[in-house]
C-alpha positions in Angstrom: -0.1 -0.2 -0.2 2.7 2.5 0.8 4.4 2.0 -2.6 1.2 2.2 -4.2 0.8 5.7 -2.3 4.0 6.7 -3.2 3.5 6.2 -7.0 0.2 7.9 -6.6 1.7 11.0 -4.9 4.6 11.4 -7.9 2.6 10.6 -10.9 -0.8 12.2 -9.9 0.0 14.8 -7.4 3.2 15.9 -8.8 5.3 15.6 -5.7 9.0 16.2 -5.9 11.3 13.5 -5.4 12.3 14.9 -1.8 8.7 15.1 -0.9 8.4 11.2 -2.1 11.6 10.4 -0.3 10.3 12.2 2.9 6.7 10.0 2.5 8.6 6.8 2.4 10.8 7.5 5.1 7.9 8.2 7.6 5.7 5.4 6.5 8.2 3.0 6.5 9.2 4.1 10.4 5.6 4.0 10.9 5.4 0.3 9.2 8.1 -0.9 11.3 6.7 0.4 14.6 3.5 -1.4 14.0 5.2 -4.6 12.8 7.8 -4.8 15.8 4.8 -4.1 18.2 3.2 -7.4 17.0 0.1 -5.4 16.4 -0.6 -5.7 12.6 0.4 -4.9 9.1 -0.1 -1.6 7.8 -3.6 -2.0 5.8 -6.9 -0.4 5.5 -9.2 -0.4 8.5 -6.5 -1.6 10.9 -4.9 1.4 12.6 -6.7 3.5 15.2 -5.8 6.8 16.2 -4.7 5.5 19.6 -2.3 3.4 17.6 -0.9 6.7 15.8 -0.5 8.2 19.0 1.8 5.6 20.8 4.0 5.7 17.8 4.1 9.9 18.0 4.7 9.4 21.7 7.7 6.9 21.0 9.1 9.3 18.9 8.7 12.4 21.1 10.6 10.1 23.8 13.5 9.5 21.3 14.1 13.1 21.2 12.5 13.7 17.7 11.8 17.5 17.3 8.4 19.1 16.7 9.1 20.0 13.2 10.0 16.4 12.2 6.7 14.8 14.3 4.7 17.7 12.3 6.0 16.2 9.0 5.2 12.5 10.2 2.0 13.4 11.3 1.3 15.1 7.6 2.6 12.2 6.0 0.3 9.9 8.2 -2.4 12.2 7.1 -1.9 11.9 3.5 -1.6 8.3 3.3 -4.9 7.6 5.2 -6.6 10.3 3.2 -5.3 8.1 0.1 -6.7 4.9 1.6 -10.2 6.6 1.8 -10.0 7.6 -1.6 -8.7 4.7 -3.3 -9.4 1.8 -0.9 -12.9 2.7 0.7 -11.0 3.2 4.5 -14.0 5.0 6.2 -12.2 7.6 8.3 -8.9 9.4 8.6 -7.6 8.1 11.9 -4.2 10.6 11.8 -6.7 13.7 11.2 -7.1 13.6 15.1 -3.5 13.9 15.8 -2.6 17.4 17.2 0.1 19.0 15.4 3.2 19.9 17.8 3.3 23.7 18.2 6.6 24.9 16.8 9.1 27.3 18.7 9.2 30.8 17.2 12.3 30.7 15.1 13.6 33.8 13.1 15.0 32.7 9.5 18.8 32.7 9.2 20.3 35.2 6.7 23.1 37.1 5.7 23.0 40.9 6.8 21.1 43.1 4.1 23.3 43.6 1.5 26.2 41.7 2.9 26.0 39.1 -0.1 26.2 41.5 -3.0 29.4 42.6 -1.3 30.5 39.0 -0.6 30.3 38.2 -4.3 32.5 40.8 -5.3 35.2 39.7 -3.2 34.5 35.9 -3.9 37.5 33.9 -5.8 36.9 34.6 -9.3 39.9 33.5 -11.6 38.1 33.8 -15.2 39.9 30.7 -16.1 39.3 28.4 -13.3 36.2 26.6 -14.1 35.4 25.6 -10.2 35.9 29.2 -9.1 33.7 30.7 -11.6 31.0 27.8 -11.3 31.0 28.1 -7.8 30.7 31.8 -7.5 27.6 31.6 -10.1 26.0 29.3 -8.0 25.8 31.8 -5.1 25.0 34.4 -7.3 22.0 32.9 -8.7 21.0 31.7 -5.6 21.1 35.3 -4.0 19.9 37.0 -7.1 16.6 34.9 -8.0 16.1 33.3 -4.5 15.3 29.8 -6.2 15.8 26.7 -4.1 18.6 24.1 -4.0 16.8 21.7 -5.9 15.5 24.1 -8.6 19.2 25.4 -9.2 20.4 21.8 -9.3 18.0 21.0 -12.0 18.0 24.2 -13.8 18.3 23.8 -17.8 20.9 25.8 -19.5 18.4 26.1 -22.3 15.9 27.7 -20.1 18.2 30.8 -18.9 18.0 33.5 -21.2 20.7 36.1 -20.5 19.3 38.7 -23.2 16.0 39.1 -21.7 17.0 38.5 -18.0 14.9 35.4 -17.5 15.0 31.9 -16.3 12.4 29.4 -16.1 12.6 27.0 -13.0 10.6 23.7 -12.0 9.3 24.1 -8.7 7.2 22.0 -6.2 4.5 20.2 -7.7 6.0 20.6 -10.8 5.1 24.3 -11.3 6.9 26.3 -13.6 7.6 30.2 -12.8 9.8 32.6 -14.6 12.1 34.4 -12.3 13.9 37.9 -13.8 17.5 38.7 -12.9 19.7 41.7 -13.4 22.5 42.1 -16.0 25.6 41.5 -13.4 24.1 38.0 -13.2 23.6 37.6 -16.9 27.3 38.5 -17.4 28.6 35.9 -14.9 26.4 33.4 -16.5 27.9 34.2 -19.8 31.3 34.2 -18.7 30.7 30.4 -17.1 29.2 29.3 -20.5 32.4 30.0 -22.1 34.2 27.5 -20.0 31.3 25.1 -20.2 31.6 24.8 -23.6 34.8 22.8 -23.1 33.1 20.3 -20.9 33.0 16.9 -22.8 29.4 15.9 -23.5 27.9 18.4 -21.2 24.6 17.6 -19.4 21.4 19.7 -20.2 21.5 21.6 -16.8 23.3 24.6 -16.6 25.5 24.0 -13.6 27.9 21.1 -14.0 30.8 19.0 -12.8 34.2 19.3 -14.4 33.2 16.1 -16.2 30.0 17.3 -17.5 27.6 15.7 -15.3 25.0 17.3 -13.3 25.8 18.5 -9.9 24.3 16.7 -6.7 22.9 18.6 -4.0 25.7 17.9 -1.8 27.9 19.5 -4.3 26.0 22.7 -4.2 26.0 23.1 -0.4 30.0 22.5 -0.7 30.2 25.2 -3.5 28.5 27.3 -1.2 30.6 26.6 1.8 33.9 26.7 0.1 33.1 29.9 -1.5 31.6 32.0 1.4 34.0 30.0 4.2 36.1 32.6 6.3 33.7 35.5 5.2 30.5 34.4 6.8 29.4 32.7 9.9 29.1 28.9 9.8 25.7 28.7 10.4 24.4 31.0 7.6 26.6 28.7 4.9 23.5 27.0 2.9 21.8 27.4 -0.2 18.6 28.1 1.9 20.3 31.2 3.6 20.9 33.0 0.5 17.1 32.2 -0.5 16.3 34.0 2.9 18.5 36.7 2.3 17.2 36.8 -1.1 13.6 37.7 0.3 15.0 39.9 2.9 16.9 42.1 1.0 13.6 42.5 -1.7 11.3 43.4 1.2 13.7 45.9 2.6 14.3 47.5 -0.6 10.8 48.3 -0.9 9.3 45.0 -3.0 5.6 44.2 -2.0 5.1 40.8 -0.2 3.2 39.4 -3.0 5.8 39.9 -5.4 8.4 38.1 -3.1 5.9 35.2 -2.8 5.7 34.7 -6.4 9.4 35.0 -7.1 9.9 32.2 -4.4 7.2 30.0 -5.9 5.2 29.8 -2.7 1.7 29.2 -3.1 0.9 31.1 0.0 2.3 33.1 2.8 1.6 31.9 6.3 1.7 35.2 7.5 -0.9 36.5 5.4 -2.2 33.3 3.8 -3.5 35.6 0.9 -2.6 34.9 -2.6 -2.9 37.8 -5.0 -1.6 37.3 -8.5 0.8 39.9 -10.2 1.2 40.5 -13.6 4.7 39.4 -14.8 5.5 42.7 -15.9 4.8 44.2 -12.3 6.5 41.5 -10.9 9.8 42.3 -13.0 9.5 45.9 -12.5 9.5 45.1 -8.5 12.3 42.9 -8.9 14.6 45.4 -10.9 13.7 48.2 -8.4 14.1 46.2 -5.2 17.0 43.9 -5.8 20.6 45.1 -5.4 21.9 42.6 -8.1 19.4 43.8 -10.5 20.3 47.4 -10.5 22.4 48.9 -13.3 25.3 50.9 -12.0 
């Protein structure tokens, strides 16, 4: 049943590979708990809310944090909803599970406009493929706010430096167009000159020296290596650059709806309001607000 659910989420709901992997991990953990307890196999009609609470309580005693517990409860809810829809389960026992409260946390980000200054001092030998590529990774992440998974899968053909636009495939396979400024366009073209010499390059923009696609770990390593020594260790991640993008946009005067669309969020938890903004207005807001989009 779990494998059928995972196929459904991937094929019909458009869940990303990372989301499907998280579902698999959570549900397999639940299945092992139920089996080890000698209670039953995971099948329709057998699980009760009391059984699920026993598992959540067990995880809590192991020190699993609120964020992870919330995700596991959401995984159970989605799975049993699927069982109701496809296999005639009458009730969703996970719907009665209370979500643990999340501690208030402020997003970690680099100080306003600090990233732009860091980019100007990052190693950038124009003939060194790794230096040029790693600097470009940081530039793209900060200048566009796209996710690590999105930059990893960004196709070279979907990056238009003349128009200053790139097309990304976000969560649930939703496409969006993100504008960028002339400085990033110039950096991309400098990198492309070196990329052309790679052996049998993959279709993605950012590649290894052997022409293959980068992994998530390699993108994290590129960010860490390039910023190391200039930024606090807690801030060395692609997602921190995404937070910094949003922070600098808002500080620069962009409206929150424009930032929402640029980030690819379907809604904002703080407002839970979704307002469509024309792409023309979106691009104008970006060019006015983001430091790397402004011509000097």
